mmCIF file of the N, C-alpha and C atoms, coordinates in Angstrom:
data_MODEL
# 
_entry.id   MODEL 
# 
loop_
_atom_site.group_PDB 
_atom_site.id 
_atom_site.type_symbol 
_atom_site.label_atom_id 
_atom_site.label_alt_id 
_atom_site.label_comp_id 
_atom_site.label_asym_id 
_atom_site.label_entity_id 
_atom_site.label_seq_id 
_atom_site.pdbx_PDB_ins_code 
_atom_site.Cartn_x 
_atom_site.Cartn_y 
_atom_site.Cartn_z 
_atom_site.occupancy 
_atom_site.B_iso_or_equiv 
_atom_site.pdbx_formal_charge 
_atom_site.auth_seq_id 
_atom_site.auth_comp_id 
_atom_site.auth_asym_id 
_atom_site.auth_atom_id 
_atom_site.pdbx_PDB_model_num 
ATOM 1   N N  . MET A 1 1  ? 73.983 90.671  125.756 1.00 0.00 ? 1  MET A N  1 
ATOM 2   C CA . MET A 1 1  ? 73.682 89.728  124.708 1.00 0.00 ? 1  MET A CA 1 
ATOM 3   C C  . MET A 1 1  ? 74.941 89.564  123.863 1.00 0.00 ? 1  MET A C  1 
ATOM 4   N N  . GLY A 1 2  ? 75.615 88.428  123.960 1.00 0.00 ? 2  GLY A N  1 
ATOM 5   C CA . GLY A 1 2  ? 76.871 88.204  123.259 1.00 0.00 ? 2  GLY A CA 1 
ATOM 6   C C  . GLY A 1 2  ? 76.696 87.283  122.072 1.00 0.00 ? 2  GLY A C  1 
ATOM 7   N N  . CYS A 1 3  ? 77.709 87.269  121.248 1.00 0.00 ? 3  CYS A N  1 
ATOM 8   C CA . CYS A 1 3  ? 77.717 86.400  120.081 1.00 0.00 ? 3  CYS A CA 1 
ATOM 9   C C  . CYS A 1 3  ? 78.495 85.141  120.405 1.00 0.00 ? 3  CYS A C  1 
ATOM 10  N N  . SER A 1 4  ? 78.105 84.041  119.828 1.00 0.00 ? 4  SER A N  1 
ATOM 11  C CA . SER A 1 4  ? 78.881 82.827  120.001 1.00 0.00 ? 4  SER A CA 1 
ATOM 12  C C  . SER A 1 4  ? 80.131 82.920  119.146 1.00 0.00 ? 4  SER A C  1 
ATOM 13  N N  . PHE A 1 5  ? 81.155 82.173  119.534 1.00 0.00 ? 5  PHE A N  1 
ATOM 14  C CA . PHE A 1 5  ? 82.418 82.192  118.811 1.00 0.00 ? 5  PHE A CA 1 
ATOM 15  C C  . PHE A 1 5  ? 82.214 81.758  117.361 1.00 0.00 ? 5  PHE A C  1 
ATOM 16  N N  . ALA A 1 6  ? 81.416 80.709  117.137 1.00 0.00 ? 6  ALA A N  1 
ATOM 17  C CA . ALA A 1 6  ? 81.169 80.217  115.777 1.00 0.00 ? 6  ALA A CA 1 
ATOM 18  C C  . ALA A 1 6  ? 80.493 81.293  114.934 1.00 0.00 ? 6  ALA A C  1 
ATOM 19  N N  . PHE A 1 7  ? 79.578 82.017  115.540 1.00 0.00 ? 7  PHE A N  1 
ATOM 20  C CA . PHE A 1 7  ? 78.879 83.088  114.828 1.00 0.00 ? 7  PHE A CA 1 
ATOM 21  C C  . PHE A 1 7  ? 79.868 84.169  114.388 1.00 0.00 ? 7  PHE A C  1 
ATOM 22  N N  . GLU A 1 8  ? 80.768 84.563  115.299 1.00 0.00 ? 8  GLU A N  1 
ATOM 23  C CA . GLU A 1 8  ? 81.747 85.595  114.986 1.00 0.00 ? 8  GLU A CA 1 
ATOM 24  C C  . GLU A 1 8  ? 82.714 85.158  113.899 1.00 0.00 ? 8  GLU A C  1 
ATOM 25  N N  . THR A 1 9  ? 83.219 83.930  113.979 1.00 0.00 ? 9  THR A N  1 
ATOM 26  C CA . THR A 1 9  ? 84.186 83.478  112.988 1.00 0.00 ? 9  THR A CA 1 
ATOM 27  C C  . THR A 1 9  ? 83.544 83.310  111.625 1.00 0.00 ? 9  THR A C  1 
ATOM 28  N N  . ASP A 1 10 ? 82.264 83.014  111.583 1.00 0.00 ? 10 ASP A N  1 
ATOM 29  C CA . ASP A 1 10 ? 81.554 82.892  110.317 1.00 0.00 ? 10 ASP A CA 1 
ATOM 30  C C  . ASP A 1 10 ? 81.421 84.253  109.622 1.00 0.00 ? 10 ASP A C  1 
ATOM 31  N N  . LEU A 1 11 ? 81.209 85.301  110.393 1.00 0.00 ? 11 LEU A N  1 
ATOM 32  C CA . LEU A 1 11 ? 80.972 86.623  109.818 1.00 0.00 ? 11 LEU A CA 1 
ATOM 33  C C  . LEU A 1 11 ? 82.244 87.437  109.607 1.00 0.00 ? 11 LEU A C  1 
ATOM 34  N N  . ARG A 1 12 ? 83.297 87.163  110.371 1.00 0.00 ? 12 ARG A N  1 
ATOM 35  C CA . ARG A 1 12 ? 84.494 87.990  110.299 1.00 0.00 ? 12 ARG A CA 1 
ATOM 36  C C  . ARG A 1 12 ? 85.074 88.100  108.884 1.00 0.00 ? 12 ARG A C  1 
ATOM 37  N N  . PRO A 1 13 ? 85.256 87.003  108.145 1.00 0.00 ? 13 PRO A N  1 
ATOM 38  C CA . PRO A 1 13 ? 85.825 87.141  106.799 1.00 0.00 ? 13 PRO A CA 1 
ATOM 39  C C  . PRO A 1 13 ? 84.951 88.018  105.880 1.00 0.00 ? 13 PRO A C  1 
ATOM 40  N N  . LYS A 1 14 ? 83.644 87.888  106.022 1.00 0.00 ? 14 LYS A N  1 
ATOM 41  C CA . LYS A 1 14 ? 82.735 88.697  105.203 1.00 0.00 ? 14 LYS A CA 1 
ATOM 42  C C  . LYS A 1 14 ? 82.782 90.166  105.617 1.00 0.00 ? 14 LYS A C  1 
ATOM 43  N N  . ALA A 1 15 ? 82.854 90.408  106.911 1.00 0.00 ? 15 ALA A N  1 
ATOM 44  C CA . ALA A 1 15 ? 82.955 91.786  107.404 1.00 0.00 ? 15 ALA A CA 1 
ATOM 45  C C  . ALA A 1 15 ? 84.289 92.403  106.986 1.00 0.00 ? 15 ALA A C  1 
ATOM 46  N N  . ASP A 1 16 ? 85.359 91.625  107.060 1.00 0.00 ? 16 ASP A N  1 
ATOM 47  C CA . ASP A 1 16 ? 86.668 92.126  106.613 1.00 0.00 ? 16 ASP A CA 1 
ATOM 48  C C  . ASP A 1 16 ? 86.650 92.442  105.122 1.00 0.00 ? 16 ASP A C  1 
ATOM 49  N N  . ARG A 1 17 ? 86.034 91.568  104.347 1.00 0.00 ? 17 ARG A N  1 
ATOM 50  C CA . ARG A 1 17 ? 85.928 91.789  102.887 1.00 0.00 ? 17 ARG A CA 1 
ATOM 51  C C  . ARG A 1 17 ? 85.133 93.067  102.612 1.00 0.00 ? 17 ARG A C  1 
ATOM 52  N N  . LEU A 1 18 ? 84.036 93.256  103.329 1.00 0.00 ? 18 LEU A N  1 
ATOM 53  C CA . LEU A 1 18 ? 83.225 94.458  103.153 1.00 0.00 ? 18 LEU A CA 1 
ATOM 54  C C  . LEU A 1 18 ? 84.034 95.706  103.498 1.00 0.00 ? 18 LEU A C  1 
ATOM 55  N N  . LEU A 1 19 ? 84.768 95.661  104.589 1.00 0.00 ? 19 LEU A N  1 
ATOM 56  C CA . LEU A 1 19 ? 85.594 96.800  104.979 1.00 0.00 ? 19 LEU A CA 1 
ATOM 57  C C  . LEU A 1 19 ? 86.639 97.121  103.910 1.00 0.00 ? 19 LEU A C  1 
ATOM 58  N N  . ASN A 1 20 ? 87.298 96.104  103.385 1.00 0.00 ? 20 ASN A N  1 
ATOM 59  C CA . ASN A 1 20 ? 88.314 96.326  102.353 1.00 0.00 ? 20 ASN A CA 1 
ATOM 60  C C  . ASN A 1 20 ? 87.706 96.897  101.075 1.00 0.00 ? 20 ASN A C  1 
ATOM 61  N N  . MET A 1 21 ? 86.577 96.354  100.665 1.00 0.00 ? 21 MET A N  1 
ATOM 62  C CA . MET A 1 21 ? 85.940 96.851  99.442  1.00 0.00 ? 21 MET A CA 1 
ATOM 63  C C  . MET A 1 21 ? 85.437 98.273  99.631  1.00 0.00 ? 21 MET A C  1 
ATOM 64  N N  . THR A 1 22 ? 84.884 98.577  100.784 1.00 0.00 ? 22 THR A N  1 
ATOM 65  C CA . THR A 1 22 ? 84.395 99.928  101.058 1.00 0.00 ? 22 THR A CA 1 
ATOM 66  C C  . THR A 1 22 ? 85.544 100.927 101.053 1.00 0.00 ? 22 THR A C  1 
ATOM 67  N N  . THR A 1 23 ? 86.669 100.532 101.630 1.00 0.00 ? 23 THR A N  1 
ATOM 68  C CA . THR A 1 23 ? 87.855 101.388 101.613 1.00 0.00 ? 23 THR A CA 1 
ATOM 69  C C  . THR A 1 23 ? 88.310 101.646 100.181 1.00 0.00 ? 23 THR A C  1 
ATOM 70  N N  . ASP A 1 24 ? 88.344 100.597 99.361  1.00 0.00 ? 24 ASP A N  1 
ATOM 71  C CA . ASP A 1 24 ? 88.757 100.746 97.961  1.00 0.00 ? 24 ASP A CA 1 
ATOM 72  C C  . ASP A 1 24 ? 87.788 101.625 97.178  1.00 0.00 ? 24 ASP A C  1 
ATOM 73  N N  . SER A 1 25 ? 86.495 101.406 97.342  1.00 0.00 ? 25 SER A N  1 
ATOM 74  C CA . SER A 1 25 ? 85.529 102.202 96.581  1.00 0.00 ? 25 SER A CA 1 
ATOM 75  C C  . SER A 1 25 ? 85.536 103.658 97.048  1.00 0.00 ? 25 SER A C  1 
ATOM 76  N N  . ASP A 1 26 ? 85.706 103.892 98.347  1.00 0.00 ? 26 ASP A N  1 
ATOM 77  C CA . ASP A 1 26 ? 85.815 105.266 98.848  1.00 0.00 ? 26 ASP A CA 1 
ATOM 78  C C  . ASP A 1 26 ? 87.038 105.973 98.251  1.00 0.00 ? 26 ASP A C  1 
ATOM 79  N N  . ARG A 1 27 ? 88.151 105.251 98.162  1.00 0.00 ? 27 ARG A N  1 
ATOM 80  C CA . ARG A 1 27 ? 89.373 105.836 97.591  1.00 0.00 ? 27 ARG A CA 1 
ATOM 81  C C  . ARG A 1 27 ? 89.134 106.238 96.131  1.00 0.00 ? 27 ARG A C  1 
ATOM 82  N N  . ILE A 1 28 ? 88.486 105.376 95.374  1.00 0.00 ? 28 ILE A N  1 
ATOM 83  C CA . ILE A 1 28 ? 88.200 105.670 93.970  1.00 0.00 ? 28 ILE A CA 1 
ATOM 84  C C  . ILE A 1 28 ? 87.314 106.906 93.853  1.00 0.00 ? 28 ILE A C  1 
ATOM 85  N N  . LEU A 1 29 ? 86.286 106.971 94.690  1.00 0.00 ? 29 LEU A N  1 
ATOM 86  C CA . LEU A 1 29 ? 85.379 108.124 94.663  1.00 0.00 ? 29 LEU A CA 1 
ATOM 87  C C  . LEU A 1 29 ? 86.091 109.414 95.068  1.00 0.00 ? 29 LEU A C  1 
ATOM 88  N N  . TRP A 1 30 ? 86.889 109.366 96.138  1.00 0.00 ? 30 TRP A N  1 
ATOM 89  C CA . TRP A 1 30 ? 87.613 110.561 96.580  1.00 0.00 ? 30 TRP A CA 1 
ATOM 90  C C  . TRP A 1 30 ? 88.581 111.042 95.510  1.00 0.00 ? 30 TRP A C  1 
ATOM 91  N N  . GLN A 1 31 ? 89.267 110.121 94.850  1.00 0.00 ? 31 GLN A N  1 
ATOM 92  C CA . GLN A 1 31 ? 90.195 110.519 93.781  1.00 0.00 ? 31 GLN A CA 1 
ATOM 93  C C  . GLN A 1 31 ? 89.445 111.179 92.629  1.00 0.00 ? 31 GLN A C  1 
ATOM 94  N N  . ALA A 1 32 ? 88.327 110.594 92.248  1.00 0.00 ? 32 ALA A N  1 
ATOM 95  C CA . ALA A 1 32 ? 87.581 111.109 91.101  1.00 0.00 ? 32 ALA A CA 1 
ATOM 96  C C  . ALA A 1 32 ? 86.978 112.479 91.378  1.00 0.00 ? 32 ALA A C  1 
ATOM 97  N N  . PHE A 1 33 ? 86.547 112.722 92.610  1.00 0.00 ? 33 PHE A N  1 
ATOM 98  C CA . PHE A 1 33 ? 85.857 113.966 92.918  1.00 0.00 ? 33 PHE A CA 1 
ATOM 99  C C  . PHE A 1 33 ? 86.710 114.975 93.680  1.00 0.00 ? 33 PHE A C  1 
ATOM 100 N N  . SER A 1 34 ? 87.997 114.706 93.804  1.00 0.00 ? 34 SER A N  1 
ATOM 101 C CA . SER A 1 34 ? 88.862 115.671 94.488  1.00 0.00 ? 34 SER A CA 1 
ATOM 102 C C  . SER A 1 34 ? 89.054 116.900 93.605  1.00 0.00 ? 34 SER A C  1 
ATOM 103 N N  . SER A 1 35 ? 89.418 118.005 94.223  1.00 0.00 ? 35 SER A N  1 
ATOM 104 C CA . SER A 1 35 ? 89.573 119.262 93.479  1.00 0.00 ? 35 SER A CA 1 
ATOM 105 C C  . SER A 1 35 ? 90.732 119.205 92.489  1.00 0.00 ? 35 SER A C  1 
ATOM 106 N N  . ASN A 1 36 ? 91.672 118.314 92.700  1.00 0.00 ? 36 ASN A N  1 
ATOM 107 C CA . ASN A 1 36 ? 92.804 118.205 91.772  1.00 0.00 ? 36 ASN A CA 1 
ATOM 108 C C  . ASN A 1 36 ? 92.755 116.913 90.956  1.00 0.00 ? 36 ASN A C  1 
ATOM 109 N N  . ALA A 1 37 ? 91.549 116.387 90.737  1.00 0.00 ? 37 ALA A N  1 
ATOM 110 C CA . ALA A 1 37 ? 91.379 115.152 89.968  1.00 0.00 ? 37 ALA A CA 1 
ATOM 111 C C  . ALA A 1 37 ? 91.800 115.368 88.523  1.00 0.00 ? 37 ALA A C  1 
ATOM 112 N N  . ARG A 1 38 ? 92.414 114.343 87.979  1.00 0.00 ? 38 ARG A N  1 
ATOM 113 C CA . ARG A 1 38 ? 92.810 114.342 86.563  1.00 0.00 ? 38 ARG A CA 1 
ATOM 114 C C  . ARG A 1 38 ? 91.883 113.400 85.808  1.00 0.00 ? 38 ARG A C  1 
ATOM 115 N N  . PRO A 1 39 ? 91.877 113.484 84.498  1.00 0.00 ? 39 PRO A N  1 
ATOM 116 C CA . PRO A 1 39 ? 91.023 112.563 83.720  1.00 0.00 ? 39 PRO A CA 1 
ATOM 117 C C  . PRO A 1 39 ? 91.281 111.093 84.059  1.00 0.00 ? 39 PRO A C  1 
ATOM 118 N N  . ALA A 1 40 ? 92.508 110.738 84.364  1.00 0.00 ? 40 ALA A N  1 
ATOM 119 C CA . ALA A 1 40 ? 92.814 109.347 84.720  1.00 0.00 ? 40 ALA A CA 1 
ATOM 120 C C  . ALA A 1 40 ? 92.091 108.933 85.995  1.00 0.00 ? 40 ALA A C  1 
ATOM 121 N N  . ASP A 1 41 ? 91.851 109.874 86.896  1.00 0.00 ? 41 ASP A N  1 
ATOM 122 C CA . ASP A 1 41 ? 91.159 109.560 88.145  1.00 0.00 ? 41 ASP A CA 1 
ATOM 123 C C  . ASP A 1 41 ? 89.687 109.233 87.915  1.00 0.00 ? 41 ASP A C  1 
ATOM 124 N N  . TRP A 1 42 ? 89.122 109.730 86.829  1.00 0.00 ? 42 TRP A N  1 
ATOM 125 C CA . TRP A 1 42 ? 87.717 109.456 86.518  1.00 0.00 ? 42 TRP A CA 1 
ATOM 126 C C  . TRP A 1 42 ? 87.517 108.066 85.936  1.00 0.00 ? 42 TRP A C  1 
ATOM 127 N N  . ARG A 1 43 ? 88.590 107.488 85.401  1.00 0.00 ? 43 ARG A N  1 
ATOM 128 C CA . ARG A 1 43 ? 88.464 106.161 84.776  1.00 0.00 ? 43 ARG A CA 1 
ATOM 129 C C  . ARG A 1 43 ? 87.985 105.099 85.754  1.00 0.00 ? 43 ARG A C  1 
ATOM 130 N N  . GLY A 1 44 ? 88.340 105.253 87.029  1.00 0.00 ? 44 GLY A N  1 
ATOM 131 C CA . GLY A 1 44 ? 87.889 104.274 88.014  1.00 0.00 ? 44 GLY A CA 1 
ATOM 132 C C  . GLY A 1 44 ? 86.378 104.185 88.093  1.00 0.00 ? 44 GLY A C  1 
ATOM 133 N N  . LEU A 1 45 ? 85.698 105.302 87.843  1.00 0.00 ? 45 LEU A N  1 
ATOM 134 C CA . LEU A 1 45 ? 84.233 105.320 87.906  1.00 0.00 ? 45 LEU A CA 1 
ATOM 135 C C  . LEU A 1 45 ? 83.579 104.652 86.700  1.00 0.00 ? 45 LEU A C  1 
ATOM 136 N N  . THR A 1 46 ? 84.306 104.552 85.613  1.00 0.00 ? 46 THR A N  1 
ATOM 137 C CA . THR A 1 46 ? 83.740 103.943 84.408  1.00 0.00 ? 46 THR A CA 1 
ATOM 138 C C  . THR A 1 46 ? 84.186 102.496 84.236  1.00 0.00 ? 46 THR A C  1 
ATOM 139 N N  . ASP A 1 47 ? 85.015 102.023 85.129  1.00 0.00 ? 47 ASP A N  1 
ATOM 140 C CA . ASP A 1 47 ? 85.502 100.648 85.067  1.00 0.00 ? 47 ASP A CA 1 
ATOM 141 C C  . ASP A 1 47 ? 84.422 99.704  85.587  1.00 0.00 ? 47 ASP A C  1 
ATOM 142 N N  . ASP A 1 48 ? 84.130 98.668  84.831  1.00 0.00 ? 48 ASP A N  1 
ATOM 143 C CA . ASP A 1 48 ? 83.117 97.685  85.242  1.00 0.00 ? 48 ASP A CA 1 
ATOM 144 C C  . ASP A 1 48 ? 83.438 97.079  86.605  1.00 0.00 ? 48 ASP A C  1 
ATOM 145 N N  . ARG A 1 49 ? 84.721 96.902  86.909  1.00 0.00 ? 49 ARG A N  1 
ATOM 146 C CA . ARG A 1 49 ? 85.096 96.295  88.195  1.00 0.00 ? 49 ARG A CA 1 
ATOM 147 C C  . ARG A 1 49 ? 84.644 97.152  89.370  1.00 0.00 ? 49 ARG A C  1 
ATOM 148 N N  . PHE A 1 50 ? 84.647 98.476  89.198  1.00 0.00 ? 50 PHE A N  1 
ATOM 149 C CA . PHE A 1 50 ? 84.187 99.362  90.260  1.00 0.00 ? 50 PHE A CA 1 
ATOM 150 C C  . PHE A 1 50 ? 82.713 99.110  90.557  1.00 0.00 ? 50 PHE A C  1 
ATOM 151 N N  . TRP A 1 51 ? 81.906 99.017  89.526  1.00 0.00 ? 51 TRP A N  1 
ATOM 152 C CA . TRP A 1 51 ? 80.464 98.818  89.702  1.00 0.00 ? 51 TRP A CA 1 
ATOM 153 C C  . TRP A 1 51 ? 80.139 97.424  90.217  1.00 0.00 ? 51 TRP A C  1 
ATOM 154 N N  . ILE A 1 52 ? 80.923 96.433  89.811  1.00 0.00 ? 52 ILE A N  1 
ATOM 155 C CA . ILE A 1 52 ? 80.757 95.080  90.346  1.00 0.00 ? 52 ILE A CA 1 
ATOM 156 C C  . ILE A 1 52 ? 81.087 95.080  91.830  1.00 0.00 ? 52 ILE A C  1 
ATOM 157 N N  . MET A 1 53 ? 82.142 95.808  92.213  1.00 0.00 ? 53 MET A N  1 
ATOM 158 C CA . MET A 1 53 ? 82.523 95.902  93.616  1.00 0.00 ? 53 MET A CA 1 
ATOM 159 C C  . MET A 1 53 ? 81.402 96.548  94.433  1.00 0.00 ? 53 MET A C  1 
ATOM 160 N N  . LEU A 1 54 ? 80.773 97.583  93.900  1.00 0.00 ? 54 LEU A N  1 
ATOM 161 C CA . LEU A 1 54 ? 79.670 98.223  94.625  1.00 0.00 ? 54 LEU A CA 1 
ATOM 162 C C  . LEU A 1 54 ? 78.493 97.277  94.806  1.00 0.00 ? 54 LEU A C  1 
ATOM 163 N N  . ARG A 1 55 ? 78.195 96.485  93.777  1.00 0.00 ? 55 ARG A N  1 
ATOM 164 C CA . ARG A 1 55 ? 77.106 95.506  93.901  1.00 0.00 ? 55 ARG A CA 1 
ATOM 165 C C  . ARG A 1 55 ? 77.445 94.440  94.940  1.00 0.00 ? 55 ARG A C  1 
ATOM 166 N N  . GLU A 1 56 ? 78.709 94.010  94.963  1.00 0.00 ? 56 GLU A N  1 
ATOM 167 C CA . GLU A 1 56 ? 79.118 93.019  95.955  1.00 0.00 ? 56 GLU A CA 1 
ATOM 168 C C  . GLU A 1 56 ? 79.050 93.609  97.367  1.00 0.00 ? 56 GLU A C  1 
ATOM 169 N N  . GLU A 1 57 ? 79.423 94.886  97.502  1.00 0.00 ? 57 GLU A N  1 
ATOM 170 C CA . GLU A 1 57 ? 79.295 95.551  98.804  1.00 0.00 ? 57 GLU A CA 1 
ATOM 171 C C  . GLU A 1 57 ? 77.839 95.518  99.269  1.00 0.00 ? 57 GLU A C  1 
ATOM 172 N N  . ASP A 1 58 ? 76.926 95.873  98.375  1.00 0.00 ? 58 ASP A N  1 
ATOM 173 C CA . ASP A 1 58 ? 75.499 95.856  98.719  1.00 0.00 ? 58 ASP A CA 1 
ATOM 174 C C  . ASP A 1 58 ? 75.053 94.463  99.152  1.00 0.00 ? 58 ASP A C  1 
ATOM 175 N N  . PHE A 1 59 ? 75.482 93.452  98.415  1.00 0.00 ? 59 PHE A N  1 
ATOM 176 C CA . PHE A 1 59 ? 75.126 92.074  98.755  1.00 0.00 ? 59 PHE A CA 1 
ATOM 177 C C  . PHE A 1 59 ? 75.642 91.721  100.148 1.00 0.00 ? 59 PHE A C  1 
ATOM 178 N N  . LEU A 1 60 ? 76.906 92.065  100.437 1.00 0.00 ? 60 LEU A N  1 
ATOM 179 C CA . LEU A 1 60 ? 77.477 91.734  101.739 1.00 0.00 ? 60 LEU A CA 1 
ATOM 180 C C  . LEU A 1 60 ? 76.770 92.468  102.877 1.00 0.00 ? 60 LEU A C  1 
ATOM 181 N N  . VAL A 1 61 ? 76.392 93.710  102.643 1.00 0.00 ? 61 VAL A N  1 
ATOM 182 C CA . VAL A 1 61 ? 75.667 94.467  103.673 1.00 0.00 ? 61 VAL A CA 1 
ATOM 183 C C  . VAL A 1 61 ? 74.358 93.765  104.002 1.00 0.00 ? 61 VAL A C  1 
ATOM 184 N N  . VAL A 1 62 ? 73.618 93.381  102.990 1.00 0.00 ? 62 VAL A N  1 
ATOM 185 C CA . VAL A 1 62 ? 72.334 92.704  103.209 1.00 0.00 ? 62 VAL A CA 1 
ATOM 186 C C  . VAL A 1 62 ? 72.561 91.367  103.902 1.00 0.00 ? 62 VAL A C  1 
ATOM 187 N N  . HIS A 1 63 ? 73.542 90.614  103.432 1.00 0.00 ? 63 HIS A N  1 
ATOM 188 C CA . HIS A 1 63 ? 73.823 89.292  104.009 1.00 0.00 ? 63 HIS A CA 1 
ATOM 189 C C  . HIS A 1 63 ? 74.214 89.425  105.485 1.00 0.00 ? 63 HIS A C  1 
ATOM 190 N N  . LEU A 1 64 ? 75.121 90.333  105.786 1.00 0.00 ? 64 LEU A N  1 
ATOM 191 C CA . LEU A 1 64 ? 75.550 90.513  107.175 1.00 0.00 ? 64 LEU A CA 1 
ATOM 192 C C  . LEU A 1 64 ? 74.391 91.015  108.057 1.00 0.00 ? 64 LEU A C  1 
ATOM 193 N N  . ALA A 1 65 ? 73.600 91.918  107.538 1.00 0.00 ? 65 ALA A N  1 
ATOM 194 C CA . ALA A 1 65 ? 72.462 92.421  108.318 1.00 0.00 ? 65 ALA A CA 1 
ATOM 195 C C  . ALA A 1 65 ? 71.465 91.299  108.617 1.00 0.00 ? 65 ALA A C  1 
ATOM 196 N N  . GLU A 1 66 ? 71.232 90.427  107.666 1.00 0.00 ? 66 GLU A N  1 
ATOM 197 C CA . GLU A 1 66 ? 70.315 89.304  107.887 1.00 0.00 ? 66 GLU A CA 1 
ATOM 198 C C  . GLU A 1 66 ? 70.856 88.346  108.941 1.00 0.00 ? 66 GLU A C  1 
ATOM 199 N N  . LYS A 1 67 ? 72.180 88.165  108.976 1.00 0.00 ? 67 LYS A N  1 
ATOM 200 C CA . LYS A 1 67 ? 72.788 87.264  109.955 1.00 0.00 ? 67 LYS A CA 1 
ATOM 201 C C  . LYS A 1 67 ? 72.760 87.877  111.360 1.00 0.00 ? 67 LYS A C  1 
ATOM 202 N N  . VAL A 1 68 ? 72.980 89.174  111.435 1.00 0.00 ? 68 VAL A N  1 
ATOM 203 C CA . VAL A 1 68 ? 73.051 89.843  112.737 1.00 0.00 ? 68 VAL A CA 1 
ATOM 204 C C  . VAL A 1 68 ? 71.653 90.119  113.279 1.00 0.00 ? 68 VAL A C  1 
ATOM 205 N N  . HIS A 1 69 ? 70.741 90.498  112.403 1.00 0.00 ? 69 HIS A N  1 
ATOM 206 C CA . HIS A 1 69 ? 69.358 90.804  112.801 1.00 0.00 ? 69 HIS A CA 1 
ATOM 207 C C  . HIS A 1 69 ? 68.383 89.935  112.016 1.00 0.00 ? 69 HIS A C  1 
ATOM 208 N N  . PRO A 1 70 ? 68.301 88.656  112.382 1.00 0.00 ? 70 PRO A N  1 
ATOM 209 C CA . PRO A 1 70 ? 67.426 87.741  111.600 1.00 0.00 ? 70 PRO A CA 1 
ATOM 210 C C  . PRO A 1 70 ? 65.952 88.081  111.719 1.00 0.00 ? 70 PRO A C  1 
# 
């Protein structure tokens, strides 16, 4: 069962965006919770942009799942 080319090109930018955001949010979390974390590393967790990014990740996951498994 394969995907059509149009289907793949429609989802690729969203999947790439999700991958990039997940990588960024993972980096922020690892820095904040590492054994040698400094107070500056915790600021990423209190930044509104971090929480907005997590909400956007959730939205993209749901959107992509609906497209792949309608």
